[in-house]
N, C-alpha and C positions, 0 to 999 in steps of 0.2 A: 810219582800217582798221581791220577787227573781227580780235582774234585769237582762234581757239579752241584751247584748252588742255585737257585734262582728266587727270586724276591716273592715269588706265590707261595714258595715250600714253608713250612713250618720249620723255624731253624730252632732247636732246642738246646739252649744254652746251657752249660753246667759248666762253672769257675769254682773249684771247691767243694767242700762235703756237706756246708750247710749253705741252702740257698732257697729256703722255703719261706711261706708269711710270718712265720716266727723269726725267724731271721732276718725280715724285713720290717718287721716293728722294731726289733733291737736295734737296728741299722739307724730308723728313726728318732728314736729314743734318745741313742748316742749324739747322732747328728743336731738332734734340738738342746743337748743338753738339760733333757727332764728328768726327773724323780721317777723312778719306776715304778713306785708307791703309790704317786699322784700324776697319772697319766691326763692330760689335757686330749678326751677324747675327740673333740671337734675336730684339733688342728691336727693328730696324728691320723686321723679317719679321711680326711682332705689329700693330706700327702699321700696315704696309701693309696687310695684309687687314683691319685695323678700317676704315681709309680705304675700301676696295672694300666693305663691308659697308655703309659709312653710302650711298656711291654706291647701292647697289641698293635699300635702303631707301627713298632718295628718289625709286626708279624713273627715274633716269639711265642714257642709256646707256654700258655699257661695252666698249670694244672687246676683242678678241681678246688684242691683245698685254698687256694687264695680268695676266688670267688666266694667260697663258706666263709672265709675270714673277713672278707668284707661285707657280707650281711651281719655277721655278729659284731662289729664296730658300728655299724649303722643300728643294728638294734640296741646295743648299749647306750650310744648316744642321744636315741629316741627316749628310753628311761630314763636318762638325767634330766632330759629337758621336762619331764613332767614334774607338777609341783610336789616336793616332800609330804610325807602324811605324818598326821597328829603324830609324835613319837609314844606317847600317851596309851592312845589307841592303839599302834601298830606293835610296840614294843620298839627292840633292838631292830638300827634300820640295817640292811646290807648293802654295802658297795656293789652298784651294778657291775663296775669293773673287777672287782674280787676274783673271780675265777679267770679271767683273763692275766690279772697280775700271777696269779699261781700259774697258770701254765709256764708264762714268759719265765719266770723263775725258777721252774723246773728245766726249762730247755738250757737255760743260761747254763745251770750246772752239769747238765749232758754233755755241753760246749763245751764248757771248759776242762772236763774228764778230760773230750775226746784230744783236747788240744795239749792237755799233758802228757798223754799217751804218744802223740805226734813227736814231740820235743825228744821225749825220750829215745823212740824210734830214730829219729836225728841222730840222735849223741851217740846210738850204735854203729850208725850209719859211719860215721866219723871213725872208729875204731877198726871195722871191717869195710873201708873204702873198696871199690871197686874200680875206679881210676880218677882222674879228675875232671870235677865239672862245671860247664860254664859259669862265668860271675859276671856280672853288671860292674862298671866302674862307677862309681857315682862322687860328685864332688865331696871334697875334705869333711864338711860341713854337714854331711848324711850319712848315714847308716841305715842299710837294709832291712828292712821289717817284714819284708815278705809278699808274697799275693796279696793284691787287695781282693775285698768281694765283689761280686756281681753288682749291687747299689752303690758301691763306693764308685763304681764303673760309669755307672747312670749320671750320677750325680757330677760328675766331670764331662761328661757328655752332654747333659741340659746346659750348664757353661758354656761349653763351646759352642752349641747351637744357637744358643741367647746371643750370641755374636753376631749370627749369622742373616741373612735375606732372609724373613718372611714369607716361608711358605706352606702350603698344606702338607702334613703328612701323607695324605691319600694322593698327592700330584708325585707320587714315585711312576715312571714310568720304565718297567723291564726292557723295552725296546730300545733306549737309549743309555741306559745307567743298567749296569751287570754284578752281582755282586762277586761273579767269577772272578772277572777282570778285575775289580779291586783287592780281592785276593791274593791275586798274583802281584799287583801293586804294591801291596803291604809287604809281601814274604821279599820282593824284592829291594823293597824301602828299606826296612829293618834288619835285613843279611847283609846291606853296604855299610851298616854302623855297629860301633860297640852297643851303645843303647840310644834312645831317640824321648824326648819328652812327651807324651800323650797331647798337648795342644800345639806341638810342631807338627803333628801329623795331618793336621788340618788348617794351617795356616796358608796355604793356598787355594786351598777350597774355596768357592765365591758363596756358593747358594749351601742352603738346607739339604736341596735332595743330595747332593752331592756327598755331603758329611753324613747323613742316615745311612746310605747304602754303605759307605764307606765303615760306619761302624756297625753293621749288621756283618761285614765280612770281616772287620778285625774278630767280633764273638765267635764267627766259625773257626778262624785262623787259633783263635784258643784253645777253643773246645777240640780243635787236634792237635795240640800240644805242639804247635810251629811257634808261637809267641808267648812269652810272659808278662805278664804287665807288676811293676814292684812298686814301692812307695818308700820313699825315702826317712821320711819322719812322718808323724801324725797329723794328717789333714792338709800335708806336703803334698809337690807333685807328683804325678803320676811318671813311670818312667816306662818302656816299650822295650824288651832284649827277646834276641832270638834264643831259641831253647837248641841243644845239642841232636833234635829231632829235624833241625831246619838246614839242610843244604841246599846252596845255589846251584843253579847250572855252571860249571866250571870250576866249583871249587872242591877242593880234597875233604873227603869226610874222614881220612886217616885210615881207609881200608883198601887194602889189594884191590 
């Protein structure tokens, strides 16, 4: 199958079930070890907008709900900057963050319920297994936790990007860098090994330009179900592995 991707096209990435603005907020709260009931709006708003800027720079499709949430955060931040009214005159004060906290708690409850159902489905698949599934071989001190979220992947990407030469995101030339070619590179690179650390993928890439285009290509092959990214431990290194959908030319897929 030939996959045609160009950098000008909007690459809509779907990794897992939950990747909306509320998921991004929960990720930032977890990342900063913040109390959900006492969110520092200024910090979270800054990091939220930085993530949106990264998504735009990578030419990813951003739903309108992300922009609505950005406006909501800015509105809450502005209200919290206003001087507090006299409690004797205004009565009980309402925290501007209260509605957002309620939405996050509701979302987290639905997410936890969905995760519980998914775990139950996994148990049933173990009972009525169709056939052996490919597995990643991790070091003895690591235990697979499953696929990482899109935002955890963004964090790892930003860490890699920060160590490369400083070039503008806008300095990407489709004439010299092809996402399609980088997709083929990824397929061949991952297909030749059992698993690969995320950072190892970018070790020989000198400039930010190459790193960015390769990351866009990685998001696309993940979306196509050809590569998975797993994490051995909480906040541990990310590992890439091929899925059963990825068959390298010359390899046998087990079918006649």
